[in-house]
C-alpha positions as CSV (number, residue, x, y, z in Angstrom):
1,M,120.5,52.3,34.7
2,R,121.5,55.8,33.9
3,A,124.5,58.1,33.4
4,F,125.4,60.5,36.2
5,T,128.0,63.2,36.5
6,V,130.5,63.2,39.3
7,T,132.5,66.2,40.6
8,M,135.8,65.5,42.2
9,P,137.2,67.5,45.2
10,S,139.6,69.2,42.7
11,G,136.6,70.4,40.7
12,E,137.2,68.1,37.8
13,R,134.2,66.1,36.6
14,Y,133.5,62.8,34.8
15,W,130.4,60.7,34.1
16,T,129.6,57.3,35.7
17,V,126.8,54.8,35.6
18,L,124.3,54.2,38.4
19,D,122.0,51.2,38.8
20,G,118.3,51.2,39.6
21,E,119.1,51.8,43.3
22,L,121.4,54.7,42.5
23,R,124.5,52.7,43.3
24,V,127.7,53.2,41.3
25,V,128.4,50.2,38.9
26,P,132.0,49.4,39.9
27,E,133.2,48.1,36.5
28,A,131.7,51.0,34.6
29,D,133.0,53.6,37.1
30,A,136.6,52.2,37.1
31,F,136.7,52.3,33.3
32,L,135.2,55.9,33.0
33,R,137.6,57.2,35.7
34,H,140.5,55.6,33.7
35,V,139.3,57.3,30.5
36,R,139.0,60.7,32.3
37,F,142.1,60.7,34.4
38,G,144.3,57.9,33.2
39,R,144.0,58.7,29.5
40,D,143.4,62.4,30.0
41,G,140.0,62.1,28.2
42,S,137.5,64.9,28.2
43,E,134.4,65.0,30.4
44,L,132.2,64.9,27.2
45,T,133.9,61.6,26.2
46,T,133.0,60.0,29.5
47,K,129.5,61.3,29.1
48,A,129.1,59.6,25.7
49,Y,130.7,56.4,27.0
50,A,128.5,56.4,30.1
51,G,125.4,56.8,28.1
52,G,126.3,53.8,25.9
53,I,127.3,51.6,28.8
54,A,124.0,52.5,30.6
55,L,122.1,51.3,27.6
56,F,124.0,48.0,27.7
57,F,123.4,47.4,31.4
58,R,119.7,48.3,30.8
59,W,119.4,45.7,28.1
60,C,121.1,43.1,30.2
61,A,118.7,43.7,33.1
62,Q,115.6,43.6,30.8
63,T,116.7,40.3,29.3
64,G,117.7,38.7,32.6
65,R,121.4,38.4,31.7
66,S,124.5,39.3,33.7
67,W,126.6,41.8,31.9
68,H,129.2,39.0,31.3
69,A,126.6,37.0,29.5
70,G,125.5,40.1,27.6
71,V,129.0,40.4,26.1
72,E,128.6,36.9,24.8
73,H,125.5,38.0,22.9
74,L,126.4,41.4,21.5
75,G,124.7,40.5,18.2
76,L,121.3,40.5,20.1
77,F,122.2,43.7,21.8
78,M,122.9,45.4,18.4
79,T,119.4,44.4,17.2
80,W,117.9,45.8,20.4
81,L,119.8,49.0,19.9
82,R,118.5,49.4,16.4
83,H,114.8,49.0,17.5
84,A,114.6,50.1,21.2
85,G,113.2,53.5,21.9
86,P,115.3,56.5,22.9
87,D,114.6,55.7,26.6
88,G,116.0,52.2,26.1
89,G,112.6,50.6,26.5
90,P,111.7,47.2,25.0
91,G,112.3,47.2,21.3
92,Q,110.1,45.4,18.8
93,V,111.6,43.5,15.9
94,L,109.1,42.9,13.1
95,A,109.2,40.4,10.2
96,G,109.4,41.7,6.7
97,P,110.5,45.3,6.2
98,G,109.9,46.0,9.9
99,A,109.9,49.4,11.6
100,P,112.6,52.0,10.8
101,A,115.6,51.9,13.0
102,V,115.7,54.4,15.9
103,R,119.5,54.5,16.0
104,G,121.8,54.7,13.0
105,A,124.9,52.6,12.4
106,R,127.2,55.3,13.7
107,R,125.4,55.5,17.1
108,V,125.3,51.7,17.5
109,N,129.0,51.5,16.7
110,A,129.7,54.2,19.3
111,V,127.8,52.3,22.0
112,L,129.7,49.1,21.1
113,T,133.0,50.9,21.4
114,A,132.1,52.0,24.9
115,V,131.1,48.4,25.9
116,R,134.3,46.9,24.4
117,G,136.4,49.5,26.3
118,M,134.7,48.8,29.6
119,T,135.0,45.0,29.1
120,S,138.7,45.1,28.2
121,H,139.4,47.3,31.2
122,A,137.5,45.0,33.5
123,V,139.4,42.0,32.3
124,S,142.7,43.7,32.8
125,A,141.7,44.8,36.3
126,G,140.5,41.3,37.2
127,Q,136.8,42.3,37.4
128,A,135.8,40.0,34.5
129,P,136.9,36.7,33.1
130,G,139.5,36.7,30.4
131,H,137.5,34.7,27.9
132,L,135.4,37.8,27.1
133,V,138.2,39.5,25.1
134,P,138.3,37.0,22.3
135,L,134.5,37.4,21.9
136,L,135.1,41.1,21.2
137,Y,138.0,41.0,18.8
138,E,139.3,38.9,16.0
139,V,142.7,38.8,14.2
140,A,142.5,40.6,10.8
141,D,145.0,41.7,8.1
142,D,145.5,45.3,7.0
143,R,144.1,45.0,3.5
144,D,140.9,46.9,4.5
145,L,143.0,49.8,5.8
146,P,143.8,53.0,3.8
147,A,147.2,53.1,2.3
148,E,148.3,55.8,4.8
149,A,147.8,53.3,7.7
150,R,149.7,50.4,6.3
151,G,153.4,49.6,6.7
152,E,156.0,51.1,4.4
153,D,157.7,47.7,3.7
154,G,154.7,46.4,1.7
155,R,154.4,43.3,3.8
156,M,151.0,42.3,5.2
157,S,150.5,42.9,8.9
158,F,147.9,41.8,11.3
159,R,145.8,43.5,14.0
160,L,142.9,43.0,16.3
161,R,139.6,44.1,14.8
162,A,136.2,44.4,16.5
163,R,133.9,41.5,15.8
164,H,130.7,43.5,16.1
165,R,130.3,46.6,13.9
166,L,127.8,48.0,11.5
167,R,128.7,49.4,8.1
168,E,128.4,53.2,8.2
169,D,127.2,54.9,5.0
170,E,129.8,57.1,3.4
171,R,128.0,60.3,2.6
172,P,129.0,63.9,2.4
173,V,129.1,65.6,5.8
174,D,126.1,67.7,6.9
175,R,127.6,71.2,6.5
176,A,126.3,74.7,6.8
177,S,126.1,76.4,3.4
178,D,127.9,79.7,2.6
179,A,124.5,81.3,2.3
180,E,123.4,80.1,5.7
181,I,126.6,81.4,7.3
182,A,126.2,84.8,5.6
183,A,122.6,85.0,6.9
184,L,123.8,84.1,10.4
185,L,126.4,86.9,10.3
186,G,123.8,89.3,9.3
187,A,121.5,88.2,12.1
188,C,124.1,88.6,14.9
189,L,123.4,91.4,17.4
190,S,127.0,92.0,18.5
191,A,130.6,91.9,17.3
192,R,131.3,89.1,19.8
193,D,128.6,86.9,18.2
194,R,129.9,87.6,14.7
195,L,133.4,86.6,15.9
196,I,132.0,83.3,17.2
197,V,130.4,82.5,13.9
198,L,133.6,83.2,12.0
199,L,135.8,81.2,14.4
200,M,133.6,78.2,13.6
201,A,133.0,78.8,9.9
202,R,136.5,80.3,8.9
203,A,138.8,78.6,11.5
204,G,137.0,75.3,12.2
205,L,137.0,75.6,16.0
206,R,134.8,73.5,18.2
207,R,132.7,75.1,20.9
208,G,134.9,74.0,23.7
209,E,138.0,75.2,21.8
210,M,136.5,78.6,21.3
211,C,135.3,79.0,24.9
212,G,138.6,77.9,26.2
213,L,140.7,80.4,24.3
214,R,142.8,82.7,26.4
215,R,144.0,86.1,25.1
216,C,147.6,84.9,25.1
217,D,146.5,82.2,22.6
218,V,145.6,84.8,19.9
219,H,148.4,86.3,17.8
220,L,147.1,88.8,15.3
221,M,150.4,90.4,14.2
222,P,152.2,89.5,11.0
223,D,155.3,88.5,13.1
224,S,154.9,87.0,16.6
225,R,158.5,86.2,17.4
226,G,158.5,89.0,20.0
227,L,156.0,86.9,21.9
228,G,158.2,83.8,21.7
229,C,156.1,82.3,18.9
230,E,157.7,81.1,15.6
231,V,154.4,80.8,13.7
232,S,154.2,83.5,11.0
233,G,151.0,85.5,10.2
234,P,147.9,86.0,12.2
235,H,146.8,82.8,14.0
236,L,145.6,81.4,17.2
237,H,146.7,78.5,19.3
238,V,144.3,75.7,20.5
239,V,145.6,74.5,23.9
240,R,144.0,71.9,26.1
241,R,143.4,73.2,29.6
242,A,141.0,72.6,32.5
243,N,138.7,75.7,32.4
244,P,136.2,76.9,35.0
245,N,133.5,77.3,32.4
246,G,133.7,73.6,31.4
247,A,135.3,74.3,28.0
248,W,137.6,71.6,26.8
249,A,139.8,71.2,23.7
250,K,139.1,67.7,22.4
251,S,142.6,67.1,20.9
252,R,145.5,66.6,23.3
253,R,147.9,68.0,20.7
254,Q,148.3,71.8,20.6
255,R,147.8,73.3,17.1
256,A,148.1,76.7,15.5
257,V,145.2,77.8,13.2
258,P,145.8,80.5,10.7
259,L,143.3,83.4,10.6
260,D,142.2,85.2,7.5
261,F,141.7,89.0,7.2
262,V,137.9,88.8,7.8
263,T,138.4,87.0,11.2
264,V,141.2,89.4,12.2
265,Q,138.9,92.3,11.6
266,A,136.2,90.6,13.7
267,F,138.7,90.3,16.6
268,D,139.4,94.1,16.3
269,A,135.7,95.0,16.4
270,Y,135.0,92.6,19.3
271,E,137.9,94.2,21.3
272,L,136.3,97.6,21.0
273,E,133.0,96.2,22.1
274,R,134.6,94.4,25.0
275,L,136.4,97.5,26.3
276,A,133.0,99.2,26.8
277,V,132.0,96.6,29.4
278,P,133.3,97.1,32.9
279,G,134.7,93.9,34.3
280,A,135.5,92.3,31.0
281,A,138.9,93.8,30.6
282,S,140.4,91.9,33.5
283,S,139.4,88.5,32.2
284,D,142.1,86.4,30.4
285,F,139.4,84.5,28.4
286,V,138.7,85.7,24.9
287,L,134.9,85.1,24.9
288,V,133.2,86.5,27.9
289,R,129.7,87.5,28.9
290,L,129.0,91.1,27.9
291,F,125.2,91.5,28.1
292,R,124.3,89.2,31.1
293,E,125.5,89.1,34.6
294,P,128.1,88.3,35.8
295,A,129.7,90.4,33.1
296,G,133.3,89.5,32.2
297,T,133.0,85.8,33.2
298,P,134.0,83.3,30.5
299,M,131.2,82.0,28.2
300,P,130.2,78.4,28.7
301,P,130.0,76.2,25.6
302,G,126.3,75.8,26.0
303,A,125.8,79.5,25.5
304,V,127.2,79.2,21.9
305,N,124.2,76.9,21.0
306,D,121.8,79.4,22.5
307,L,123.1,82.4,20.5
308,I,123.3,80.4,17.3
309,T,119.7,79.1,17.8
310,A,118.5,82.7,18.3
311,A,120.4,83.9,15.2
312,V,118.9,81.2,13.1
313,R,115.4,82.3,14.2
314,R,116.2,86.0,13.4
315,A,117.6,85.1,10.0
316,G,114.5,83.1,9.1
317,L,116.5,80.0,8.0
318,A,114.6,77.0,6.8
319,R,116.5,74.6,9.2
320,Q,118.4,74.8,12.5
321,V,122.1,75.2,11.8
322,T,124.4,73.9,14.6
323,P,127.9,75.0,15.6
324,H,129.3,71.7,14.4
325,Q,127.7,72.2,10.9
326,M,129.7,75.4,10.7
327,R,132.9,73.6,11.6
328,H,132.0,71.1,8.9
329,S,131.6,74.0,6.5
330,F,135.2,75.0,7.2
331,G,136.6,71.5,6.5
332,S,134.5,71.1,3.4
333,N,135.5,74.5,2.0
334,V,139.2,73.8,2.6
335,A,138.8,70.4,0.7
336,D,136.9,72.1,-2.1
337,A,139.7,74.7,-2.4
338,G,142.2,71.8,-3.0
339,G,143.4,71.3,0.5
340,A,145.1,67.9,1.1
341,A,143.9,65.4,3.7
342,D,146.9,66.0,6.0
343,E,146.3,69.8,5.8
344,I,142.6,69.5,6.7
345,A,143.4,67.1,9.5
346,D,146.0,69.4,11.0
347,L,143.8,72.5,10.7
348,M,140.8,70.7,12.4
349,G,142.8,68.9,15.0
350,H,141.9,65.3,13.9
351,R,143.9,62.5,15.4
352,S,143.1,60.1,12.6
353,L,142.8,60.6,8.9
354,S,139.6,58.6,8.9
355,S,138.0,61.6,10.6
356,T,139.1,63.7,7.7
357,K,137.7,61.5,4.9
358,V,134.2,62.9,5.3
359,Y,135.4,66.2,3.9
360,L,137.0,64.7,0.8
361,H,133.8,64.3,-1.1
362,P,134.0,66.8,-4.0
363,D,131.4,69.5,-4.3
364,P,128.7,68.5,-6.9
365,A,129.5,71.6,-8.9
366,R,133.1,70.5,-9.2
367,L,132.1,67.1,-10.4
368,R,129.9,68.6,-13.1
369,D,132.8,70.9,-14.2
370,A,135.1,67.8,-14.3
371,V,132.7,66.1,-16.7
372,R,132.4,69.2,-18.9
373,R,136.1,69.3,-19.3
374,V,136.2,65.9,-20.9
375,P,136.4,66.4,-24.7
376,S,133.5,65.1,-26.8
377,P,134.3,62.0,-28.8
378,R,133.0,63.7,-31.9
379,L,135.5,66.6,-31.5
380,A,138.3,64.1,-30.7
381,G,137.5,62.3,-34.0
382,R,137.6,65.5,-36.0
383,E,141.0,66.4,-34.5
384,A,142.3,63.0,-35.4
């Protein structure tokens, strides 16, 4: 069983699951097509789901179960996920302390989400028996939800909760430090590359959002009402579109992201650099190829990883810094500067506040300062 990409006649793509004889698995394919075209999900979402579903079908085949029977034993599948190798080979569960898990709780939960989604869709489409759904969900109250997600009337409400889920550790997000970002900026070889670093570290954009930016999305003037935009100050708009370079904005909701003076200057420097490249001026995309052929074509998201990896090597950093770690740096810096959860969520395009909670861990330096501000009991006694 493996995940496989499918290109439609329209050019749009999604991922499906093939069996050992390279045949499409009908239940998985119907669900993944629904995610991509029925829910307007991204290609990357179907890729992640397809990978998890392929692991589930692989486990069912190795253990001699039909996938319907596999849903009835998801607890065993969770144990297999924790201990099976990256290729999904047979896992070994040892007595005592055992071997370290090869997949963390977050990855296991993501795979289970994909399996639950496929099963629920198959039941609704008549491809699976209805008794499978109660095996996936249980009725629970809302006491374990954050206050923002509860009703305003104060009464207890009930919802369906997944039966199978591992507890994920709440720990600070893995962010790029300010020193690492400064080193990357110094190691960039072009104004375009410096702009890319700043768009991630100072505006919190994802790779797909950056590479999908059009020139009409960028408003750098103090007043953009002449362009039909009521947002004041320099900013850019993140808009979900189907792009020829495979770029995709994860959030369906369009958002405006304010830009600081440093990022605006980076846009100006990049525009001068871009004007010197024949063929680049006619492109409507903001980020285009300047130093490789075909010049002027939009940059694919994968090229962002390549240039960041090269900049890390030139900067001599002790670890590999990823584009998403720079986006995490933006969210963490906004939180450390006193930004509220709803402000961070809107700036970063989060659909749920639970995605924003990872940025609300205070910086250790702020915690130490908070302790230092507490008056000494001895001094308090003297004042009394």
